[in-house]
C-alpha positions in Angstrom: 44.6 -9.5 19.9 44.9 -5.7 19.7 43.3 -5.6 16.3 40.4 -7.9 17.4 39.7 -5.6 20.4 39.8 -2.5 18.2 37.2 -3.8 15.8 35.0 -4.9 18.7 35.3 -1.4 20.2 34.4 0.3 16.9 31.4 -1.9 16.6 30.2 -1.0 20.1 30.7 2.7 19.4 28.8 2.5 16.1 25.9 0.8 17.7 25.7 3.3 20.5 25.9 6.2 18.0 23.1 4.8 15.9 20.9 4.3 19.0 21.5 7.8 20.2 20.8 9.3 16.8 17.5 7.4 16.5 16.5 8.6 20.0 17.4 12.2 19.2 15.4 12.1 16.0 12.4 10.8 17.8 12.6 13.7 20.2 12.7 16.5 17.6 9.7 18.8 17.9 7.3 19.2 15.1 7.6 15.6 13.9 4.2 14.6 15.0 1.9 15.3 12.0 -1.1 15.4 14.3 0.4 18.4 16.1 1.1 20.6 13.0 -1.5 20.2 10.3 -0.5 20.8 6.7 -2.1 23.3 4.4 -4.1 20.5 2.8 -5.7 19.3 6.0 -9.0 20.7 7.1 -8.9 22.4 10.5 -11.7 23.7 12.7 -11.4 27.0 14.5 -14.0 29.1 16.1 -17.8 28.5 16.4 -19.3 26.7 13.5 -22.3 27.6 11.4 -25.4 28.2 13.5 -23.4 28.5 16.8 -23.4 31.6 18.9 -20.8 34.3 18.5 -20.5 35.6 22.0 -19.5 39.2 22.9 -15.9 39.9 24.0 -13.6 42.9 24.4 -10.5 44.0 22.6 -8.3 47.1 23.0 -8.5 49.5 20.1 -5.3 50.5 18.3 -5.8 53.4 15.9 -7.1 56.9 16.1 -10.1 57.6 18.3 -10.3 53.9 19.2 -6.7 53.7 20.6 -6.6 52.3 24.1 -10.4 52.0 24.3 -12.3 48.8 25.0 -14.2 47.6 21.9 -16.8 44.9 21.4 -17.2 44.2 17.7 -20.1 41.7 18.3 -22.1 44.1 20.5 -21.4 47.1 18.2 -22.8 45.2 15.2 -26.2 45.1 17.1 -27.2 41.8 15.4 -26.4 43.1 11.9 -24.0 41.5 9.4 -20.5 41.3 10.9 -17.2 40.2 9.3 -15.1 39.1 12.2 -11.4 38.4 11.4 -9.0 36.7 13.9 -5.4 37.1 12.9 -3.4 34.3 14.7 -0.2 34.6 12.7 1.1 37.5 10.7 2.3 36.2 7.3 2.2 37.6 3.9 -0.9 35.5 2.9 -2.8 36.1 6.1 -2.1 39.9 5.9 -3.1 39.9 2.2 -6.5 38.2 2.9 -7.1 40.4 5.9 -6.4 43.5 3.9 -8.7 42.5 1.0 -11.6 41.6 3.3 -11.3 44.8 5.4 -11.0 47.0 2.3 -14.1 45.4 0.8 -16.0 45.7 4.1 -15.2 49.4 4.2 -17.0 49.9 0.8 -20.1 48.1 2.1 -20.4 49.9 5.4 -23.4 52.0 4.2 -25.1 48.7 3.4 -25.0 47.7 7.0 -21.8 45.6 7.1 -19.6 45.8 10.1 -16.1 44.5 10.3 -13.6 44.0 13.1 -10.1 42.7 13.1 -9.0 40.8 16.2 -5.2 40.6 16.7 -4.1 37.6 18.8 -0.7 37.8 20.5 1.4 36.9 23.4 2.6 40.4 23.8 0.1 43.2 23.5 2.6 46.0 23.7 4.8 44.6 21.0 1.7 43.9 18.8 0.5 47.5 19.2 3.9 48.9 18.3 4.0 46.7 15.2 0.5 47.6 14.1 1.2 51.3 14.4 4.6 51.0 12.7 3.2 48.8 9.8 -0.2 50.6 9.5 0.4 51.9 6.0 1.8 48.7 4.6 -0.9 46.6 6.1 -3.6 48.8 4.5 -6.3 47.7 6.9 -9.5 49.8 6.5 -11.6 48.3 9.4 -11.2 48.7 13.2 -8.4 46.7 14.7 -8.4 45.5 18.3 -5.8 43.5 20.3 -7.2 40.7 22.4 -5.4 41.1 25.8 -6.1 37.8 27.5 -3.7 35.6 25.5 -3.1 34.2 22.0 -5.9 31.6 22.3 -8.6 34.3 22.0 -11.9 34.2 23.8 -12.4 30.9 25.5 -15.9 30.4 24.3 -14.8 30.6 20.7 -12.6 27.5 20.6 -10.1 29.1 18.2 -7.4 26.8 16.8 -3.8 28.0 17.5 -2.6 26.2 14.3 -4.7 28.5 12.1 -3.1 31.6 10.6 -6.5 33.1 10.0 -10.0 32.5 11.3 -12.9 34.5 9.6 -16.5 34.4 10.8 -19.5 35.9 9.0 -21.9 36.7 11.9 -25.5 37.6 11.7 -28.0 38.1 14.5 -25.3 36.9 16.9 -24.8 33.6 15.2 -22.2 32.3 12.8 -23.4 32.2 9.2 -20.1 31.1 7.7 -16.7 30.0 9.1 -13.4 30.1 7.3 -10.1 28.8 8.9 -6.8 28.1 7.2 -3.2 27.3 8.1 -2.1 28.9 4.9 -4.8 31.3 3.7 -4.9 32.4 0.1 -6.4 35.5 -1.5 -8.1 33.2 -4.1 -10.4 32.1 -1.2 -11.5 35.7 -0.3 -14.2 35.9 -3.0 -15.9 32.8 -1.4 -15.9 34.4 2.0 -17.4 37.7 0.6 -19.9 35.7 -1.4 -21.4 34.6 2.0 -21.3 38.2 3.1 -23.2 39.3 0.0 -26.0 36.8 0.8 -26.7 38.9 3.8 -26.2 42.4 2.5 -27.0 41.9 -1.2 -25.0 42.9 -4.3 -22.7 40.9 -6.5 -19.7 39.3 -4.8 -16.3 40.7 -5.8 -14.1 38.7 -8.1 -10.5 37.9 -7.4 -9.4 40.6 -9.8 -11.5 43.1 -7.8 -9.7 42.2 -4.6 -6.1 42.2 -5.9 -4.0 45.2 -5.0 -3.6 47.7 -7.8 0.0 48.7 -8.2 0.5 51.6 -10.5 3.3 51.6 -13.0 6.2 54.0 -12.8 5.3 57.3 -14.3 1.6 56.9 -13.9 
């Protein structure tokens, strides 16, 4: 009788444990594929080709622009504008942002403007990070922090799952849109090819955009 009850109790305990484990697994965050797209899935972020790129303000970070209100769209005055939204700071997103901003700096005299919009939940922390990491980030274009939340300007419809959203803007409208969960430097030449359609010149190759690291002793 005692053995029979023990086996029965063990069976009940096992059944309850399996049931609770299944429930717990179902409650784990991030398990819904629809919530977190993979790198292979196409995502949409920001106004699409032909749509308006509305003006908005950011707070400048570096040098004479520090603490000042900037409006990259208005400052471009309808000319070609490379507008980079940094949603997440990762090595790939930082690398692409660096490459785009450094190229844009070389084409400034050809009428190209560039603005980097830093999206964050904590503007003070973001400013401290940007100033601390300024040299390693290697950004050559104006940087501004969006102060009204990580979602960015409401009219832009930015996707919080993207690590990077890049807009090529001309005459106040989007000429090209790039958004990725896991951006890659190999895609930067395609973005800049769209820029060159507006300002002329041969688009840079991937080799042109890769950082040049000198050997020791050079």
